[in-house]
C-alpha positions as CSV (number, residue, x, y, z in Angstrom):
1,M,0.0,0.0,0.0
2,H,1.0,3.6,-0.5
3,Q,2.0,5.0,2.9
4,Q,-0.5,7.5,4.4
5,T,0.2,9.9,7.2
6,I,-2.2,11.3,9.8
7,L,-1.3,14.2,12.2
8,I,-2.9,14.7,15.6
9,P,-2.2,17.9,17.5
10,I,-0.6,17.3,20.9
11,A,-2.4,18.8,23.9
12,P,-0.7,20.3,27.0
13,L,0.8,18.0,29.6
14,F,1.4,15.2,27.0
15,S,4.8,13.6,26.6
16,F,5.1,11.1,23.8
17,Q,8.6,10.1,25.2
18,E,7.2,9.3,28.6
19,C,4.4,7.2,27.1
20,L,6.9,5.5,24.7
21,W,9.2,4.6,27.6
22,F,6.3,3.1,29.6
23,L,5.3,0.9,26.6
24,N,8.8,-0.6,26.6
25,R,10.2,-0.9,30.1
26,N,12.4,-3.7,28.8
27,Y,9.5,-6.1,28.7
28,D,9.0,-8.4,25.7
29,D,5.5,-7.3,24.6
30,C,4.7,-9.0,21.4
31,L,1.9,-6.7,20.5
32,H,4.0,-3.6,19.7
33,L,7.6,-2.8,18.8
34,V,9.2,0.3,20.4
35,T,12.3,2.1,19.2
36,D,13.8,5.3,20.7
37,T,11.4,7.5,18.9
38,T,8.6,5.3,17.5
39,V,6.1,2.6,18.3
40,F,4.8,0.1,15.6
41,K,1.5,-1.7,16.1
42,A,-0.7,-4.0,14.1
43,I,-4.4,-4.2,15.0
44,A,-7.6,-5.7,13.7
45,T,-10.2,-3.2,12.6
46,P,-13.8,-3.6,11.3
47,Y,-12.3,-2.9,7.8
48,G,-9.4,-5.4,8.0
49,D,-6.0,-5.6,9.6
50,V,-3.7,-2.6,9.6
51,L,-0.1,-1.9,10.6
52,F,0.8,1.6,11.7
53,R,3.7,3.6,13.1
54,V,3.4,6.4,15.7
55,S,6.0,9.0,16.2
56,E,6.3,12.7,17.2
57,R,6.7,15.5,14.7
58,D,6.9,19.0,16.1
59,C,3.6,19.6,18.0
60,F,1.9,16.6,16.5
61,M,1.6,12.9,16.8
62,Q,2.3,11.4,13.4
63,I,0.6,8.1,12.4
64,D,1.9,6.4,9.3
65,L,-0.3,3.6,7.9
66,L,2.3,1.1,6.6
67,E,0.4,-2.0,5.6
68,G,-3.2,-3.3,5.2
69,V,-6.4,-1.4,4.8
70,S,-6.2,2.4,4.3
71,N,-9.7,3.6,3.3
72,P,-11.1,6.7,5.0
73,E,-13.1,4.7,7.5
74,C,-10.0,2.8,8.6
75,R,-8.0,6.0,8.8
76,D,-10.6,7.4,11.2
77,F,-10.6,4.1,13.2
78,V,-6.9,4.2,13.6
79,T,-6.9,7.8,14.6
80,A,-9.5,7.2,17.3
81,Y,-7.6,4.1,18.4
82,V,-4.4,6.1,18.9
83,R,-6.1,8.9,20.7
84,E,-7.7,6.4,23.1
85,W,-4.5,4.3,23.5
86,F,-2.5,7.4,24.6
87,D,-5.5,9.0,26.4
88,M,-4.8,12.1,24.3
89,D,-8.2,13.8,24.8
90,R,-8.1,14.1,28.6
91,D,-7.2,17.3,30.4
92,I,-5.0,16.1,33.3
93,T,-4.4,19.6,34.6
94,P,-6.7,19.0,37.7
95,F,-4.7,15.8,38.4
96,Y,-1.4,17.7,38.4
97,T,-2.9,20.4,40.6
98,H,-3.8,17.7,43.1
99,L,-0.3,16.0,42.9
100,K,1.4,19.3,43.5
101,Q,-0.5,19.7,46.7
102,D,0.6,16.3,47.9
103,S,4.2,16.6,49.3
104,R,4.7,12.8,48.9
105,L,3.9,12.7,45.2
106,A,4.5,16.3,44.0
107,Y,7.8,15.2,42.3
108,M,5.8,13.2,39.8
109,T,4.6,16.3,38.0
110,E,8.2,16.9,37.0
111,D,9.7,13.4,36.8
112,F,6.8,11.9,34.9
113,S,5.5,15.0,33.3
114,G,3.1,14.3,30.5
115,L,2.7,10.6,31.1
116,R,-0.7,9.4,30.1
117,L,-2.6,6.3,31.4
118,M,-1.9,3.9,28.5
119,G,-5.0,2.0,27.7
120,I,-5.9,-1.3,26.1
121,A,-8.7,-0.5,23.7
122,D,-9.7,-4.2,23.1
123,M,-11.6,-5.3,26.2
124,F,-11.1,-9.0,25.3
125,E,-7.4,-8.5,25.1
126,A,-7.4,-6.6,28.4
127,L,-9.4,-9.4,30.1
128,C,-7.1,-12.1,28.8
129,W,-4.0,-10.2,29.8
130,S,-5.3,-9.6,33.3
131,I,-6.1,-13.3,33.7
132,I,-2.6,-14.3,32.4
133,G,-0.9,-11.9,34.7
134,Q,-2.6,-13.0,37.9
135,Q,-0.2,-13.8,40.7
136,I,2.9,-14.1,38.5
137,N,5.7,-11.7,37.7
138,L,5.4,-9.5,34.6
139,T,8.4,-11.1,32.8
140,F,6.9,-14.5,32.9
141,A,3.4,-13.1,32.0
142,Y,4.8,-11.5,28.9
143,K,6.4,-14.8,27.8
144,M,3.1,-16.6,28.2
145,K,1.3,-14.0,26.2
146,R,3.8,-14.1,23.4
147,R,3.4,-17.9,23.2
148,M,-0.3,-17.7,23.0
149,V,-0.4,-14.8,20.5
150,E,2.2,-16.3,18.2
151,Y,0.2,-19.6,18.2
152,Y,-3.3,-18.3,17.9
153,G,-3.1,-14.8,16.5
154,R,-2.6,-13.4,13.1
155,H,0.4,-11.3,12.0
156,M,1.5,-8.8,9.4
157,E,4.9,-8.4,7.9
158,W,6.7,-5.2,6.9
159,N,10.3,-4.4,6.3
160,N,11.4,-8.0,7.2
161,Q,9.7,-7.8,10.6
162,V,6.7,-9.6,12.0
163,F,3.9,-7.7,13.9
164,H,1.4,-9.8,15.9
165,I,-2.3,-9.2,16.4
166,F,-4.1,-10.4,19.5
167,P,-6.2,-13.5,18.8
168,E,-9.9,-13.1,18.2
169,P,-12.4,-14.6,20.8
170,E,-13.7,-17.0,18.1
171,V,-10.2,-18.5,17.9
172,L,-9.4,-18.8,21.6
173,A,-12.9,-20.1,22.2
174,N,-11.7,-23.2,20.4
175,A,-8.3,-23.4,22.0
176,E,-7.3,-26.6,23.8
177,V,-6.4,-26.5,27.5
178,G,-3.6,-29.0,26.8
179,V,-2.0,-26.6,24.2
180,L,-2.1,-23.7,26.7
181,R,-0.7,-25.9,29.4
182,E,2.3,-26.6,27.1
183,M,2.7,-22.8,27.1
184,Q,3.0,-22.9,30.9
185,F,-0.5,-21.8,31.6
186,S,-1.9,-23.3,34.7
187,Q,-5.0,-25.5,34.3
188,K,-7.2,-22.8,35.8
189,K,-5.8,-19.9,33.7
190,A,-6.2,-22.0,30.5
191,E,-9.8,-22.7,31.4
192,Y,-10.5,-19.0,32.3
193,V,-9.1,-17.6,29.0
194,I,-11.1,-20.1,27.0
195,G,-14.2,-19.4,29.1
196,A,-13.8,-15.7,28.6
197,A,-13.5,-16.2,24.8
198,R,-16.6,-18.3,24.8
199,A,-18.5,-15.7,26.8
200,F,-17.6,-13.1,24.1
201,V,-18.6,-15.5,21.3
202,E,-21.9,-16.3,23.0
203,G,-22.6,-12.6,23.7
204,T,-22.8,-12.9,27.5
205,L,-19.8,-10.6,27.7
206,S,-19.0,-7.7,25.4
207,R,-17.9,-4.1,25.4
208,S,-21.3,-2.9,24.4
209,L,-22.9,-4.9,27.2
210,I,-20.6,-3.3,29.8
211,E,-20.9,0.2,28.4
212,A,-24.7,0.0,28.6
213,L,-24.6,-0.4,32.4
214,P,-25.1,2.7,34.4
215,D,-22.2,2.8,36.9
216,F,-19.0,1.2,38.0
217,E,-20.6,-1.1,40.6
218,S,-22.9,-2.7,38.1
219,R,-20.1,-3.1,35.5
220,Q,-17.9,-4.7,38.1
221,K,-20.7,-7.0,39.2
222,V,-21.4,-8.3,35.7
223,L,-17.7,-9.0,35.2
224,V,-17.0,-10.9,38.4
225,A,-20.1,-13.1,37.7
226,H,-17.9,-14.8,35.1
227,K,-15.7,-17.7,36.2
228,G,-12.1,-16.6,36.6
229,I,-12.8,-12.9,36.9
230,G,-12.3,-11.6,40.4
231,V,-12.4,-8.0,41.6
232,W,-8.7,-7.3,40.7
233,T,-9.2,-8.6,37.2
234,A,-12.5,-6.7,36.8
235,N,-11.0,-3.5,38.0
236,Y,-8.0,-3.8,35.8
237,V,-10.3,-4.2,32.7
238,L,-12.4,-1.2,33.8
239,M,-9.3,0.8,34.3
240,K,-7.5,0.0,31.1
241,S,-10.4,-0.4,28.6
242,F,-13.1,1.8,30.1
243,R,-11.0,4.5,31.8
244,A,-13.1,4.1,35.0
245,P,-11.4,6.2,37.7
246,E,-12.6,3.8,40.4
247,G,-10.9,0.8,38.8
248,I,-8.2,0.5,41.4
249,P,-6.6,-3.0,41.2
250,H,-6.8,-3.5,45.0
251,G,-4.3,-6.0,46.3
252,D,-1.8,-5.4,43.4
253,V,1.6,-6.1,44.8
254,G,3.3,-3.3,42.8
255,L,0.7,-0.8,44.0
256,L,1.1,-1.8,47.6
257,N,4.9,-1.6,47.3
258,A,4.6,2.0,45.9
259,L,2.2,3.0,48.7
260,V,4.6,1.8,51.3
261,G,7.6,3.3,49.5
262,H,5.9,6.8,49.5
263,G,5.0,6.6,53.2
264,I,1.3,6.5,52.4
265,I,1.0,3.2,54.4
266,A,3.4,1.4,56.7
267,E,1.9,-2.0,56.3
268,R,0.1,-3.6,53.3
269,S,-2.8,-4.5,55.6
270,E,-3.7,-0.9,56.3
271,K,-6.9,-0.9,54.2
272,D,-8.4,2.2,55.9
273,K,-5.4,4.3,55.0
274,I,-5.4,3.0,51.5
275,E,-9.1,3.9,51.1
276,A,-8.6,7.3,52.6
277,F,-5.7,8.0,50.2
278,F,-7.8,7.1,47.1
279,R,-10.7,9.1,48.4
280,D,-8.5,12.2,48.3
281,Y,-7.9,11.4,44.6
282,A,-11.5,10.9,43.8
283,G,-11.9,11.1,40.0
284,W,-8.2,10.4,39.5
285,E,-7.8,7.1,41.4
286,T,-6.6,5.1,38.4
287,Y,-4.3,7.9,37.2
288,V,-2.6,8.1,40.6
289,T,-2.4,4.2,40.5
290,F,-0.7,4.4,37.1
291,Y,1.8,7.0,38.4
292,L,2.6,4.9,41.4
293,W,3.3,2.0,39.2
294,R,5.5,4.2,37.1
295,S,7.5,5.2,40.2
296,L,8.6,1.6,40.6
297,A,10.5,1.6,37.4
298,V,13.7,3.7,37.1
299,K,14.9,4.9,33.8
300,P,18.5,4.0,33.1
301,L,21.0,6.9,32.9
302,A,21.7,7.9,29.3
């Protein structure tokens, strides 16, 4: 295809480099390729698969469509996808105002300036990823995801490189537990991923179904009614795919470590103090969670 370019104006308090660094963090994520200045990603769209590249150009985010469908509808879809992925349309000024008033976290407005809560637009992908990542370290979780995606997902090729697309529910609904077990999935995780895929295929779980519900509590309730989806998993999905500010992944080890490290709690069991902290950040709970996660990773010196 002939390369097409889309430009999106960058809003205040947005740092492409901070977001890019977070997408990498030296983890082996098979669903995008990050360089010093660019991220490549292949996705499924209603119009066909497409591979695109995102970079920064002056005061714009530049999207280059590299392979696949490139009709106007697909261009609009990819533009909306990138805006959502990088949370570009949110004014985070009130969040920064709040951070600056908190002596424990005020440094974040400088050290992580412009970082956005990187989302996962595909709810099914977010759900599977949260199931895979339950109670294991991230390095191992990314290895398991890669094995599953390479086996069950589609891919695109460009410039002698392979770009993977997350498997469709229809494919994983027919996956075999034994095959996932060979990829080092536990029996339960294999069953949960397949069960989630079947729920999407059968229509008992979908983005539109969740979006139609009136509030966070009702959305969480519908999610946890499905086998393998606990409160942590439900909240993670609501945080990453629906931008629900209340979607705090309570009990997350990294989050608890960050809360202890910043003197917000002394012991992980201090639930009252944790709840009081997040009440102070009402409307920005997931953003402060994301920044606390960010604080756990230190950039190497150039």
